[in-house]
Z-matrix of the N, CA and C atoms (Angstrom, degrees):
N
C 1 1.442
C 2 1.518 1 109.49
N 3 1.332 2 117.04 1 129.14
C 4 1.458 3 120.58 2 175.48
C 5 1.536 4 112.29 3 -87.47
N 6 1.324 5 112.58 4 146.97
C 7 1.463 6 117.74 5 -179.29
C 8 1.507 7 109.33 6 -115.70
N 9 1.341 8 116.69 7 128.38
C 10 1.466 9 122.25 8 -179.02
C 11 1.542 10 105.70 9 -76.61
N 12 1.321 11 116.70 10 128.09
C 13 1.454 12 118.99 11 -177.07
C 14 1.531 13 114.59 12 -124.08
N 15 1.300 14 117.39 13 11.26
C 16 1.460 15 119.73 14 -176.17
C 17 1.514 16 113.92 15 -102.68
N 18 1.270 17 119.05 16 11.78
C 19 1.430 18 124.22 17 -175.82
C 20 1.557 19 110.98 18 -62.10
N 21 1.320 20 115.71 19 -45.17
C 22 1.500 21 119.54 20 178.49
C 23 1.509 22 112.51 21 -65.26
N 24 1.327 23 113.78 22 -40.72
C 25 1.500 24 119.00 23 174.67
C 26 1.502 25 112.57 24 -60.58
N 27 1.284 26 118.07 25 -44.38
C 28 1.523 27 123.00 26 179.22
C 29 1.512 28 109.26 27 -67.79
N 30 1.242 29 120.29 28 -36.18
C 31 1.450 30 123.88 29 175.47
C 32 1.537 31 109.19 30 -67.44
N 33 1.306 32 119.70 31 -43.76
C 34 1.457 33 120.35 32 -179.57
C 35 1.498 34 111.06 33 -65.21
N 36 1.373 35 118.11 34 -37.99
C 37 1.447 36 119.56 35 177.72
C 38 1.543 37 109.45 36 -66.28
N 39 1.315 38 123.48 37 -38.11
C 40 1.433 39 125.14 38 176.37
C 41 1.513 40 111.80 39 -62.87
N 42 1.397 41 116.41 40 -36.72
C 43 1.455 42 122.29 41 -176.91
C 44 1.555 43 106.10 42 -70.85
N 45 1.335 44 116.66 43 -44.44
C 46 1.414 45 120.72 44 -176.67
C 47 1.554 46 110.78 45 -65.41
N 48 1.343 47 117.99 46 -40.09
C 49 1.443 48 121.16 47 179.01
C 50 1.529 49 111.23 48 -69.88
N 51 1.328 50 118.22 49 -14.59
C 52 1.473 51 122.38 50 179.59
C 53 1.562 52 111.42 51 -89.99
N 54 1.364 53 113.08 52 -3.06
C 55 1.444 54 117.34 53 179.81
C 56 1.517 55 114.25 54 60.31
N 57 1.269 56 117.54 55 36.72
C 58 1.505 57 121.41 56 176.79
C 59 1.506 58 111.62 57 -71.02
N 60 1.343 59 117.88 58 126.54
C 61 1.460 60 118.37 59 177.83
C 62 1.586 61 105.10 60 -119.60
N 63 1.266 62 115.05 61 153.28
C 64 1.488 63 119.64 62 -179.31
C 65 1.507 64 109.16 63 -111.84
N 66 1.314 65 117.04 64 150.23
C 67 1.430 66 129.89 65 5.31
C 68 1.608 67 111.19 66 -68.46
N 69 1.310 68 115.72 67 151.83
C 70 1.390 69 120.44 68 -176.63
C 71 1.635 70 110.25 69 -153.72
N 72 1.251 71 114.46 70 146.23
C 73 1.505 72 122.15 71 173.30
C 74 1.440 73 109.71 72 -84.90
N 75 1.351 74 114.86 73 151.22
C 76 1.490 75 120.47 74 177.95
C 77 1.491 76 111.09 75 -55.75
N 78 1.322 77 117.06 76 -42.87
C 79 1.465 78 121.07 77 -179.07
C 80 1.544 79 111.21 78 -61.77
N 81 1.285 80 117.28 79 -38.45
C 82 1.459 81 121.55 80 178.01
C 83 1.505 82 113.50 81 -66.03
N 84 1.326 83 115.55 82 -37.38
C 85 1.456 84 121.04 83 179.81
C 86 1.467 85 109.50 84 -70.76
N 87 1.363 86 117.90 85 -42.49
C 88 1.479 87 121.66 86 179.45
C 89 1.525 88 109.17 87 -61.97
N 90 1.328 89 116.58 88 -41.96
C 91 1.508 90 121.46 89 178.98
C 92 1.470 91 110.66 90 -63.19
N 93 1.357 92 117.25 91 -43.75
C 94 1.482 93 119.23 92 179.10
C 95 1.535 94 111.76 93 -64.08
N 96 1.330 95 118.25 94 -35.99
C 97 1.439 96 121.29 95 179.25
C 98 1.536 97 112.92 96 -68.03
N 99 1.346 98 111.99 97 -30.49
C 100 1.457 99 115.27 98 178.33
C 101 1.479 100 114.17 99 60.03
N 102 1.287 101 117.27 100 -132.82
C 103 1.481 102 123.99 101 -177.88
C 104 1.584 103 112.44 102 -100.88
N 105 1.355 104 117.51 103 11.77
C 106 1.446 105 120.71 104 176.36
C 107 1.456 106 113.49 105 -53.43
N 108 1.316 107 118.31 106 128.42
C 109 1.504 108 122.79 107 176.04
C 110 1.520 109 107.12 108 -102.96
N 111 1.277 110 113.65 109 145.94
C 112 1.490 111 119.19 110 173.41
C 113 1.493 112 112.22 111 -125.58
N 114 1.369 113 114.82 112 153.57
C 115 1.391 114 120.39 113 -178.35
C 116 1.577 115 108.16 114 -84.28
N 117 1.367 116 116.50 115 125.69
C 118 1.445 117 116.78 116 179.65
C 119 1.533 118 111.69 117 -121.35
N 120 1.333 119 113.65 118 3.84
C 121 1.499 120 120.11 119 175.97
C 122 1.512 121 106.80 120 -157.71
N 123 1.308 122 116.82 121 173.10
C 124 1.418 123 120.86 122 -177.50
C 125 1.559 124 111.65 123 -57.42
N 126 1.345 125 118.06 124 -34.78
C 127 1.438 126 121.91 125 177.64
C 128 1.488 127 111.86 126 -133.15
N 129 1.338 128 115.68 127 32.30
C 130 1.492 129 119.09 128 -177.08
C 131 1.496 130 109.52 129 -129.15
N 132 1.309 131 116.19 130 132.69
C 133 1.461 132 125.12 131 179.68
C 134 1.533 133 107.49 132 -128.85
N 135 1.276 134 119.66 133 142.82
C 136 1.459 135 123.87 134 173.76
C 137 1.529 136 112.45 135 -139.78
N 138 1.252 137 118.53 136 154.41
C 139 1.448 138 118.24 137 175.39
C 140 1.543 139 110.99 138 -64.15
N 141 1.301 140 115.76 139 131.22
C 142 1.493 141 120.15 140 -174.07
C 143 1.505 142 109.77 141 -61.45
N 144 1.387 143 118.05 142 -35.52
C 145 1.468 144 122.40 143 178.24
C 146 1.529 145 112.24 144 -57.10
N 147 1.393 146 115.05 145 -33.48
C 148 1.508 147 117.93 146 -177.75
C 149 1.502 148 110.53 147 -64.53
N 150 1.351 149 118.48 148 -29.36
C 151 1.476 150 119.64 149 176.95
C 152 1.505 151 114.87 150 -74.63
N 153 1.321 152 114.90 151 -23.13
C 154 1.457 153 121.42 152 175.95
C 155 1.555 154 109.09 153 -83.43
N 156 1.301 155 115.25 154 -35.80
C 157 1.458 156 120.72 155 -178.46
C 158 1.585 157 112.91 156 -58.78
N 159 1.341 158 115.41 157 -34.75
C 160 1.483 159 118.95 158 -179.17
C 161 1.584 160 112.53 159 -79.03
N 162 1.258 161 115.59 160 -5.02
C 163 1.465 162 118.27 161 -177.97
C 164 1.542 163 110.47 162 -78.89
N 165 1.358 164 117.71 163 142.42
C 166 1.458 165 119.58 164 -167.85
C 167 1.556 166 109.69 165 -82.74
N 168 1.303 167 127.02 166 -50.50
C 169 1.442 168 121.08 167 -178.92
C 170 1.535 169 112.22 168 -56.92
N 171 1.308 170 115.91 169 149.90
C 172 1.497 171 120.90 170 177.10
C 173 1.518 172 113.49 171 -96.64
N 174 1.344 173 116.82 172 -6.79
C 175 1.468 174 120.04 173 173.90
C 176 1.493 175 110.54 174 -154.60
N 177 1.279 176 116.42 175 159.91
C 178 1.447 177 124.85 176 -171.32
C 179 1.580 178 109.77 177 -135.02
N 180 1.279 179 115.87 178 120.40
C 181 1.498 180 121.98 179 -178.43
C 182 1.502 181 110.28 180 -67.07
N 183 1.306 182 114.32 181 -38.54
C 184 1.539 183 116.21 182 -176.12
C 185 1.521 184 106.71 183 -152.51
N 186 1.294 185 114.06 184 176.99
C 187 1.481 186 124.53 185 -176.99
C 188 1.569 187 109.23 186 -61.29
N 189 1.359 188 116.29 187 -40.03
C 190 1.506 189 119.69 188 -177.54
C 191 1.504 190 109.96 189 -64.10
N 192 1.355 191 117.74 190 -42.21
C 193 1.468 192 120.87 191 177.04
C 194 1.581 193 111.61 192 -63.46
N 195 1.292 194 112.59 193 -38.62
C 196 1.490 195 118.04 194 179.59
C 197 1.537 196 109.73 195 -65.31
N 198 1.336 197 119.24 196 -50.10
C 199 1.449 198 120.07 197 -177.82
C 200 1.546 199 112.40 198 -69.64
N 201 1.277 200 117.42 199 -29.48
C 202 1.475 201 119.19 200 174.44
C 203 1.517 202 108.26 201 -61.53
N 204 1.319 203 119.05 202 -48.03
C 205 1.459 204 124.68 203 179.17
C 206 1.572 205 110.14 204 -63.80
N 207 1.307 206 114.61 205 -40.00
C 208 1.526 207 119.99 206 177.28
C 209 1.584 208 109.19 207 -58.29
N 210 1.312 209 114.82 208 -48.46
C 211 1.435 210 116.43 209 -176.85
C 212 1.588 211 113.04 210 -68.14
N 213 1.334 212 111.11 211 -38.76
C 214 1.528 213 116.55 212 176.67
C 215 1.526 214 110.51 213 -61.75
N 216 1.312 215 117.17 214 -41.00
C 217 1.485 216 117.56 215 -178.23
C 218 1.562 217 108.76 216 -72.10
N 219 1.327 218 119.84 217 -35.08
C 220 1.444 219 119.24 218 175.97
C 221 1.466 220 111.46 219 -63.29
N 222 1.326 221 117.84 220 -45.74
C 223 1.468 222 121.38 221 177.40
C 224 1.494 223 113.38 222 -59.34
N 225 1.359 224 117.19 223 -41.89
C 226 1.391 225 120.50 224 176.81
C 227 1.553 226 113.76 225 -60.19
N 228 1.299 227 114.29 226 -41.23
C 229 1.413 228 123.13 227 177.52
C 230 1.551 229 111.02 228 -63.95
N 231 1.314 230 115.65 229 -43.11
C 232 1.467 231 119.40 230 179.87
C 233 1.532 232 108.82 231 -64.54
N 234 1.349 233 118.15 232 -46.62
C 235 1.425 234 119.84 233 177.82
C 236 1.508 235 114.74 234 -53.56
N 237 1.332 236 111.06 235 -44.10
C 238 1.455 237 115.67 236 178.86
C 239 1.580 238 111.74 237 -64.11
N 240 1.358 239 115.78 238 -40.94
C 241 1.409 240 118.56 239 -178.88
C 242 1.496 241 111.58 240 -65.53
N 243 1.346 242 121.14 241 -36.86
C 244 1.446 243 120.12 242 -178.99
C 245 1.510 244 113.09 243 -96.29
N 246 1.415 245 116.15 244 11.83
C 247 1.455 246 119.41 245 178.52
C 248 1.508 247 115.63 246 59.54
N 249 1.292 248 115.69 247 40.79
C 250 1.498 249 120.76 248 -174.17
C 251 1.530 250 107.27 249 -91.17
């Protein structure tokens, strides 16, 4: 079974193309992403803003804080999906 590993890269590209600068609020980031879709699996695409929406903090002082929250939200979603 192959594992798709470019989802974070695709998300980062969408974020960069949206000209997001930090500090930023979650709502500002979602607005900047607009309706951009990113590939998260071999045949699966989702709105980039939906990945930000599930993140818990409402604002991010810098990119490191943002990506820490991004990874935490992704892990929480994975745990829920596999019933961990």
